[in-house]
Each structure stands twice: as C-alpha cells, then as structure tokens.
C-alpha positions as CSV (number, residue, x, y, z in Angstrom):
1,X,102.1,87.6,84.6
2,X,98.6,87.0,85.9
3,X,96.5,84.3,84.3
4,X,92.9,83.1,84.5
5,X,91.1,83.0,87.9
6,X,94.3,84.2,89.6
7,X,94.2,87.5,87.7
8,X,90.5,87.9,88.3
9,X,91.1,87.3,92.0
10,X,93.9,89.8,92.1
11,X,91.9,92.4,90.3
12,X,89.0,91.8,92.6
13,X,91.3,92.1,95.7
14,X,92.7,95.4,94.3
15,X,89.3,96.8,93.6
16,X,88.2,95.9,97.1
17,X,91.3,97.5,98.5
18,X,90.7,100.7,96.6
19,X,87.0,100.7,97.6
20,X,88.0,100.4,101.3
21,X,90.6,103.1,101.1
22,X,88.1,105.5,99.5
23,X,85.3,104.6,102.0
24,X,87.7,104.9,104.9
25,X,88.8,108.3,103.7
26,X,85.2,109.3,103.5
27,X,85.0,108.9,107.3
28,X,87.2,112.0,107.6
29,X,85.9,114.0,104.7
30,X,82.1,113.6,105.5
31,X,81.8,112.2,109.0
32,X,78.2,113.3,109.3
33,X,77.1,110.7,106.7
34,X,78.8,108.0,108.7
35,X,77.3,109.3,112.0
36,X,73.9,108.9,110.3
37,X,74.3,105.1,110.2
38,X,76.1,104.8,113.5
39,X,73.5,103.4,116.0
40,X,72.4,106.1,118.5
41,X,72.8,103.8,121.5
42,X,76.5,103.6,121.0
43,X,78.7,105.9,123.1
44,X,81.4,108.0,121.5
45,X,79.8,107.8,118.0
46,X,82.2,110.4,116.6
47,X,85.2,108.4,117.7
48,X,83.7,105.2,116.4
49,X,83.3,106.8,113.0
50,X,87.0,108.0,113.0
51,X,88.4,104.7,114.3
52,X,86.4,102.6,111.8
53,X,87.6,104.9,109.0
54,X,91.2,104.2,110.1
55,X,90.5,100.5,110.2
56,X,88.9,100.6,106.8
57,X,91.9,102.5,105.2
58,X,94.4,100.1,106.9
59,X,92.5,97.0,105.6
60,X,92.3,98.5,102.2
61,X,96.0,99.3,102.0
62,X,96.8,95.8,103.3
63,X,94.7,94.3,100.5
64,X,96.8,96.2,98.0
65,X,100.3,95.6,99.4
66,X,100.4,92.6,101.8
67,X,101.5,89.4,100.1
68,X,101.8,87.1,103.2
69,X,98.8,86.0,105.1
70,X,96.2,87.0,102.5
71,X,93.7,84.4,103.6
72,X,93.9,85.7,107.2
73,X,93.5,89.2,105.8
74,X,90.4,88.1,103.9
75,X,88.9,86.8,107.1
76,X,89.7,90.1,108.9
77,X,88.1,92.2,106.1
78,X,85.0,89.9,106.3
79,X,84.8,90.3,110.1
80,X,85.0,94.1,109.6
81,X,82.1,94.0,107.2
82,X,80.1,92.0,109.8
83,X,81.1,94.4,112.5
84,X,79.6,97.4,110.6
85,X,76.4,95.5,109.8
86,X,74.6,96.9,112.8
87,X,75.2,100.4,111.4
88,X,73.6,99.5,108.1
89,X,70.7,97.8,110.0
90,X,70.3,100.9,112.1
91,X,70.2,103.1,109.1
92,X,67.4,101.0,107.5
93,X,65.4,100.6,110.7
94,X,65.7,104.3,111.7
95,X,65.1,105.5,108.2
96,X,68.1,107.8,108.2
97,X,69.1,109.3,104.8
98,X,72.8,109.0,104.0
99,X,75.0,108.0,101.1
100,X,72.2,108.7,98.7
101,X,70.0,106.1,100.4
102,X,66.9,108.3,100.8
103,X,64.1,105.7,100.6
104,X,63.3,102.7,102.7
105,X,63.7,100.4,99.6
106,X,67.2,101.7,99.0
107,X,68.2,101.4,102.6
108,X,66.9,97.8,102.9
109,X,68.4,96.7,99.5
110,X,71.8,97.9,100.7
111,X,71.7,95.3,103.4
112,X,71.6,92.6,100.7
113,X,75.0,93.7,99.5
114,X,76.6,93.0,102.9
115,X,76.9,89.3,102.4
116,X,78.3,90.0,98.9
117,X,81.1,92.2,100.4
118,X,81.9,89.4,102.9
119,X,82.2,86.9,100.0
120,X,84.2,89.3,97.9
121,X,86.7,89.7,100.8
122,X,87.0,86.0,101.3
123,X,87.1,84.9,97.6
124,X,89.5,87.7,96.4
125,X,92.0,86.7,99.1
126,X,91.7,83.0,98.5
127,X,90.2,82.4,101.9
128,X,87.4,80.5,100.2
129,X,87.0,79.0,96.8
130,X,88.4,76.2,94.8
131,X,92.0,77.5,95.1
132,X,92.0,77.9,98.9
133,X,94.7,75.6,100.3
134,X,94.5,74.1,103.8
135,X,94.9,76.5,106.7
136,X,98.3,75.2,107.5
137,X,99.6,75.2,104.0
138,X,102.1,77.9,103.0
139,X,100.9,80.6,100.8
140,X,102.2,79.7,97.4
141,X,102.4,83.4,96.3
142,X,104.9,84.2,99.0
143,X,108.6,83.1,98.9
144,X,110.1,79.8,97.9
145,X,108.7,76.4,98.7
146,X,110.6,75.1,101.7
147,X,110.8,71.6,100.1
148,X,112.3,72.7,96.8
149,X,113.7,76.1,97.4
150,X,111.8,77.3,94.3
151,X,109.0,79.9,94.1
152,X,105.5,78.9,93.0
153,X,106.2,80.8,89.7
154,X,109.2,78.6,89.0
155,X,107.3,75.4,89.5
156,X,104.2,76.4,87.6
157,X,105.7,78.3,84.7
158,X,107.5,75.9,82.3
159,X,109.7,78.8,81.1
160,X,111.1,79.2,84.6
161,X,111.7,75.5,85.4
162,X,115.4,74.5,85.7
C-alpha cells in the first residue's frame, strides 16, 4: 500500500508516464503539429518527429512499468525534455501556431513549463528530493536488501517484520 510522499511520487510518475505516452502517440496522429515546432534548420525534420515520438512513448511506458533504475530513468526523461527545448524555443521565436499556442504570449509562457517538466521527471522518480539515496545505493523499491535478504516493505512495515 502506498503512503504519504511515496504515493504522491508514484502518482506523479504515473501521470508523467501517461502524459508522455499520449504526447508521443500524437507524433504519429498529428505529425504536422510537431513539425511546426521542429527547427527549420534541422535536416530530416519528419524523421526527427517520428523518432522523438518513439522515444517519448518508450520513456512514458518505462515510467509506468520499470521498477529498477528509476532514478536513472528520471535523468533520461529530464534529458529528453532538455533535448526538445530548442523546438519549443523555435516555435516561440518563429511565431508558429501549433498545439493551440496561437499567440506570442502563449508560446513564450509554454517555455516556463519546461523546467517544471524536468523537475517533475526528477522528483517523481526519486532522482532528486529528500528521499533520493546516494547514487551507489540500491533502489529500495526493487528486490531484497542484500544485507538482510528482506524487501524494503518487510523492513518498513511492522506487520511484515519477522
């Protein structure tokens, strides 16, 4: 059973995963909208839209199902959000309408959400925050503790202690 901050992080991770799957799927259903924000100086813009859609879906599914290496996954999702930032900047600078962003104010305000997406990815996966263990520490949500042979649930839940 999820409790406190852990359940909020889990729900946040699931919401982000579903958001990424939906957005990635959009790359295939409405590629023209994604082309509108792809910088014109890039080659093979259509391929970039499709590949980034695949990456987005894969990252979203991983957020939903992968238990091991969640912190690493959080850093990968954050890096993805940084990698697509030039597209959002291009859309704002070029004044291209897409995704309902049809005013300069809306396009520039959208850029303010990019850091929030990065933080969302990092916090919801435990990559940052008060519960983030050291980089070399085992992920407590995965498998038994090598020292005790017990899972984190067994050691933290008094009902499961031997």
